[in-house]
N, C-alpha and C positions, 0 to 999 in steps of 0.2 A: 504493500500500500504506500509506504513511504517512498520507495523507489519510483512508483508510478507518479506520485505527486511531484517529486523533484524533476522527473523527466518532462512532465507537462509544463512546469514552471520555466524550465530551460527553453522549451519550445516557444513559450509565450515571450520570453525575453528576446530570443533571436528574431521572432516575428516583429515585435515592437521596434527593435533596432532597425531592421530593414525597412519597415514602413515609415519610420521617422526620417530615415535618409531620403526616401522617395518624396515625402512631403516637403522637407526642407529644400531639396533640389528644385522641386516644382515651384515653390514660393520664390526662391532666389532667382531663377531664370525668368519668372513672370515679372518680378519687381525690377529686374535689370533691363527689361524690354527685349530679351533675347527671343522669347516665345510670345506668340499672341495668346489672348485668353483661351481660345479654343485649343490651341496646341498645348498649353500648359495643363489644361484640364485633361486632355487625352494622355499626356505623359503620366499624370497621376493615375489615370484609369488603367493604363497598361502596367504601371508599377504595382498598383494594388492587386491586380489580377496575377501578376508574376509572383508576389509573395503568397497569394492564396493557393497557388499551385503546390506550395510546400506543406499545406495543411495535412495531407495524408502521411507525410514523413515526420512532421513535428509533433503531431497529436494522435492520440489513440482513443479519444473519447469526444463525442460530439458536444458534450457539456463544456469542455475546454474551448472548443471553437465558438460555442454560444457566448461564453464569457468574453472572449476576444472580440468577436464581431459586435456584441452588445456594447462593449466599451468604446469601440470605434464609432458606432452609430451615435452614441451620446456625445462623443467628442466632436464629431463632424457637425452635428446639429447645433451644439453650443457655439462653436467657432463661426459657423455660418450666420447664426442669428446676431452675433456680435460684429460681423463684417470683417473677421480676421483671417478668412480663408480665401484670399484673392485668387489663387490658382484654380479654385473650383467654382467660385461664384461670379467672377468677373466676365460673364458672358451676357449677351443681350437678352436671351430668353430666360424665363423663370424656370428653374429646374430643381428637382429634389433627388436627382440621380446620385449625388454624392452620398446622401443618407441612405438611399435604397441599395447602394452597392454592397455594404456589409450584410444587409438582410438577405440579398440574393446569394451571397457566398455561403452563409450559414445554411439556408434552405437546400442548396445544392449538396453541401456536405452531408446534411442530414439524410437526404434521399440516397446518396452514395453509401452511407453507413448502413442504412436500413436494408438496401438491396444488394450490398456488397459489390458495388460496381464503380470503383474509383477511377477506372479508365474513362468511364462516361463523364465523371466529374471533371477530369482534365480537359476533355473535349469541350464541355459546356463553358468552362472558364476561358479557354483559348478563343472560342468563338466570341465570347463577351469582350475579351481584350482586343482582338485584332479586327474582327468584322465590323464592330461598331465604330472603331477608330478609323478604319478605311473609309466607311461610308461618310463619316463626318468631314474628314480631311479632303476627300475627293469632291464631295458636294460643295464644300466651302471654296475650293480653288477652281474646280472645273465644271461645276454644276451650271448648266445652261437651260435645261428643260425642267422646270419646277412644277410641282403640284401642291395644292393647298391642303394642309391637314386640318387646321382650325384657326380662325381669326388671322393673325399675322404669322402663324407658324407654317413654314414651307419646307418641303423636302425636294431633293432633286432625283431625277430618274438615274443619272449617272452614279450618284451615291448609293442608291438602292441596288443598282446592278452590281457594283463592286462589293456591297455587303453580301449579296448572293454568291458571287464568285469566291470570295475569301472563305465564307462559311462552307461552301462545297469542298474547297481544297483542304481545309482543316479536317473536316469530318471524314472525307474520303480517305485521306492519307493515313490518319490514325486508325480507322477501322481496318484498312488494308494491311498496313505495315506493323502496327502494334498489336491489335486484337486478333488479326489473322482471318478476317472475314473474306469470303469469296469475292473476287473482283466485281462481278455483276451486282451482287447483293449490296456491296459497299457503295457502288455508284448510285444505285437506285435509292438507297436509304439516305445518302448524302444529298441527293437532289431533292428528296422529299423534305428533309430537315431545312435545307437552304430556302426552299420555296415558302414553307410555313413561317419560319422565323423572320424572313424578309418581309412578309405581309404584316406580321406583328410589329416589326420595327417601323414600318411605313405609317402606322397609325398611332404610335405611342407618343404621349405628351409628358412634359414635366419630368423627364428622366425615367419614366416607367419602363422603358426598354431595358434598363439595367436589371430589372426584375423579370420582365417577360421573356427576354431572350434566353438566359441560362436555364430558367425553369422549363421553358418550352423544349429546349434541346434535351434536357435530362428526361423529361416525361416521354418524349418520342423515342429516345434511345432505350429506355427501360421497357416501353411497350414493344419494341422490336429487338429485344435482347437475343432472341432466337429467330432471326429474320426468315420470313416467308415471302419469297419473291412475288408470288401472285397476290398476296395480301397487301404488300406495299404498293404494287401497281394499282390495285383496287383503291387504295387510299389516295393516290395521286389523281386518279380519275374522279373520285368523289370530291376532291378539292377543286379541280377544274370545273366540274359540274355545278358545285355550290356557287362558285364565283359567277358563272354564266347565268345560272337560274335565278340568282338573287340580284346581282348588280344590274343586269340589263332591264328586267321588268321594273325594278325600283326606279331606275333612271327614267324610263318611259312614263311612269306614274308620278315622277318627281317626289319620291319618298326619300327623305334624308339627303345629305350631301355625299360626295364620293367616298370620303373616309368612313362615314357612318355605314355605308353599304358594305364596305370591305369588312368592318367589324362584324356586321350581321352575317355576312357570308362565312366568315371564319367560325362563328358560333354555330351556324347551321351545319358546316362541315364537321365540326367536332361532335355535335349532337347526333347527327345522322350517320356519319362515317364510322364513328367509334361505338355507337350504341344502336339507335333505331331510327329509321326514316321518319317515323312519326314525331320524334323529338325535333327534327329539322323543320317539319311542317308546322309544328306548334310555335317554333321560334319565329318563322316568317309571318304567320298569322298574327302573332303578338306584336311584332314590329309594325306591320301595316295598320293594325287596330290602334296602336298608340299614336301613330302618325296622324290618322284621320280624326282621332279624338281631340287633337290639338291641346292636350293637357301638359305636354312637356316640350321643351325646346330641343327637338331632335336635330335641328340644324347645327348644333354645337356637338362636336365629337366628344367632349367631356361628359355630356349627358348620356350619349350612347355607350361610352365605355363604362360609366357607372351602372347603367342598366344591364350590361353584359357581364359584369364582374361576378355576381353571385351564381348565375347559371353556368358560367365558365368553371368556377370552382366546383360546382356540383358535378359537372361532366367529368372533370379531372379526378375528383374523389371517387366516383363510381368506377372510372377507368383503372385507377391504381388498385382499388379494392378487388376488381376482377382479375388484375394481373397477379395479385397475391393468391388467387385461387379461392377467394372468399365467396360467400353466398351472394348470388346476384339474380334477381327476379324482376323482369320488366313490369310486372303487375304492381310492384312496390316502388321501383325506381322511377317509373313514369310519373306517378302522382307527386313524388318528391321533386322531380324536375319542374313540373308545372307550378308547384308551390314556390320554387325558387324564382320563377318568372314573375309570379304575382307579388311576392314579397319585395323583389327588386323594384318593380314598378311603384308599389306603395311607398317604399322608402325614399326613392328618388323624388317622387312627387311631393312628399312631405318636406324634404329638404329644400326643394325649389320654392315652396310656398312660404318658407320662413322669412 
C-alpha cells in the first residue's frame, strides 16, 4: 500500500513538473509576441495532451488521474477567471476548452481503465492533440471557404478537411502498426472515426470539441474492438443516409440552420444506426415538432446542442451497456429514450424562459 502511494505521488510530481514547463513556455512565448494567441493556445493543447499520454505509465489507478485532472480543472478555471492565463484565453472567441481539457482526459482514462484498452486511449489523445490543432492552424492561415456554425462563429472547409485527414492517418497507422488490425478493417474503421468526429468538430462551440472528440473516438473504438467489416460499412452507410435524409428535407422545409441539421443528423445516426430505426424516426419527428411549435430558438446551435445532449448521453449509455454484455431490451430502452427527448425539451424551454 505504501509503495503504491509513493509511486502514485512520484507520478503526480513528474506530471506536475512537465505540465508546469509547458504552461510557463506557452505564457512566455505569448507575452514575448513570438506566438499568436491561437498558436500559443495550441502549443499548450499539444503539450497537455503529450503529458496525458504518460498517464498509463505514471499511474495505476484512475483515482490518481481524477485527483490530477480535478486539480488542473480548478487551477485553469481560477486563473482564467482572474485573467492570468493569457496563452489560453487571449483568443477572440469565448471558449471553455481549457477547462474541459482535463475533464476529457480523465473520462478517456476512465473508459480505458474500465475496458482495459489503453491503446485506444493513446489514439483518442493523439487525435485530440494533432487533428484539432491542424484544423485550427490550417483554417486560420489558409481557410478561404467558410461556413457559419452560430452567430459570428465560423469554420473553414479547409480546416475540417485537414482535421479528417490527420484523424484518419493517426487512427489508421496505430490500428495497423501497433494493434495489428487487418489493413482493410483498419482503413474502414479509421475512415468511419474520421468522418464522425469531423462532423462533431464542425458543430462544436465554446471548446466543447475538447470533450466531444476524444470521447467520440474512444466510444467508437470500444464499440468496434473486434471489428466486423460488414458492420462498419453498414454504419458508414447509415451515417451517409442520416445526413441525406435529415439535412436535405430540413433545408427544403427551412427547419433549423445548417449546423443544427448536422447535429440532428448525427443524433439520428447514433439512435438508428446503433440501436433502432424507430429511435431515429422519433428524433426527426421531435425536431420538426419543436421547430413548428416555435417554443425554442432553434436557429441558435447552442439550443440545438442543449436539446441533443441528454438523448446523446442516453444513446451512448445504452451502447456501452450493450457492449458490456448487459441486459438490453428495446421495450424498456425505447421509452427511456423518448423520456430523454421530453425531459431535454422541458429543461431547455424552462431555461430559455428565465
